[in-house]
C-alpha positions in Angstrom: 5.0 1.6 18.5 7.0 0.0 15.5 10.7 -0.8 16.0 12.7 -0.8 12.6 15.1 -3.9 12.2 19.0 -2.5 12.2 20.1 -5.1 10.3 18.2 -4.1 7.3 21.3 -1.5 6.9 23.4 -3.9 5.5 21.0 -4.5 2.4 20.7 -0.4 2.1 17.7 -0.1 3.9 17.0 2.6 6.5 15.0 1.1 9.4 13.8 4.2 10.2 11.8 4.7 7.0 9.9 1.4 7.3 8.8 1.7 11.1 7.7 5.4 10.5 5.9 4.4 7.2 4.2 1.9 9.1 3.2 3.8 12.1 2.3 7.1 9.7 -0.3 4.8 7.9 -1.5 3.5 11.1 -2.4 7.0 12.0 -3.8 8.1 8.7 -6.1 5.3 8.4 -7.3 5.6 11.8 -8.0 9.4 11.5 -10.3 8.5 8.5 -13.0 7.3 11.3 -13.2 4.1 9.5 -11.8 2.2 12.6 -12.5 1.9 15.8 -10.3 1.1 18.8 -11.2 -2.6 19.1 -9.9 -3.2 15.6 -6.2 -2.9 15.9 -5.3 -5.6 14.3 -7.2 -4.8 11.0 -5.7 -1.4 11.1 -2.3 -2.9 11.3 -2.9 -5.1 8.7 -4.2 -2.4 6.6 -1.3 -0.1 7.2 0.8 -2.5 6.4 -0.7 -3.3 2.7 0.0 0.4 2.6 3.7 0.1 2.9 3.8 -2.9 0.5 2.3 -0.7 -1.9 4.9 2.1 -1.4 7.7 -0.2 -2.1 9.2 1.0 1.4 11.8 -1.7 2.3 12.8 -3.4 5.8 11.3 -5.0 8.5 9.7 -3.8 12.0 8.4 -5.3 15.0 4.9 -3.3 15.6 2.5 -2.9 18.7 -1.0 -1.2 18.7 -2.8 -0.4 21.5 -6.3 0.6 21.9 -8.6 1.7 25.0 -12.2 1.6 24.8 -13.0 4.4 27.5 -16.8 3.5 27.6 -16.4 -0.2 28.1 -12.4 0.2 30.1 -11.2 -2.7 27.7 -8.2 -2.7 25.8 -7.7 -4.2 22.3 -3.9 -5.2 21.0 -1.9 -6.7 18.3 1.9 -7.1 18.9 4.2 -8.5 16.4 7.8 -9.3 17.5 9.4 -8.3 20.7 7.7 -4.7 21.0 5.1 -4.9 23.5 3.2 -3.2 26.5 3.0 -3.8 30.2 -0.4 -3.1 32.3 0.8 -1.6 35.7 -1.7 -1.2 39.0 -0.1 0.4 41.9 3.3 -0.4 40.6 2.5 -4.3 40.2 2.6 -5.9 36.8 -0.9 -7.1 36.0 -0.4 -8.4 32.4 2.7 -8.2 30.3 2.4 -8.9 26.1 4.0 -12.1 25.1 7.0 -11.4 22.7 6.9 -13.5 19.6 10.2 -15.0 18.4 11.1 -17.4 15.6 14.3 -19.2 15.1 15.8 -19.0 18.3 16.1 -15.5 19.4 14.8 -13.6 16.4 11.9 -11.7 16.9 8.8 -12.0 14.5 8.7 -8.7 12.1 6.5 -7.5 9.3 8.9 -7.2 6.5 8.8 -5.8 3.0 11.6 -6.5 0.4 12.4 -6.1 -3.3 11.9 -10.1 -3.8 8.9 -10.0 -1.9 7.3 -7.1 -3.2 7.4 -8.7 -6.6 5.9 -11.9 -5.2 2.8 -9.6 -3.9 2.7 -8.0 -7.5 2.2 -11.4 -9.1 -0.8 -12.4 -6.7 1.5 -14.7 -4.3 
């Protein structure tokens, strides 16, 4: 799940394009067979690298969850206020924690023209 930040509209960036690009890259990378369900953090980081290389500007929260059916283990990465809940018999067993900064602003993955230039310089 990726939820693009609507506030990016004021900079002229479509929040849907950024979050769609992030998830499209996650899907494409996972389908290469080079990632396992135990590696959601690695997958999200690599997908984000591709978004940066595409110069797709904006920001998004993100949550990836993988379940290893052979071990019944769940693996996850969560950035910001996207998240997941594990329920059993209608009761909450676990709720992922949201990440906030500066009060109530959710942590986000972001790429802007001013940060893209820094990445190209290796900073």
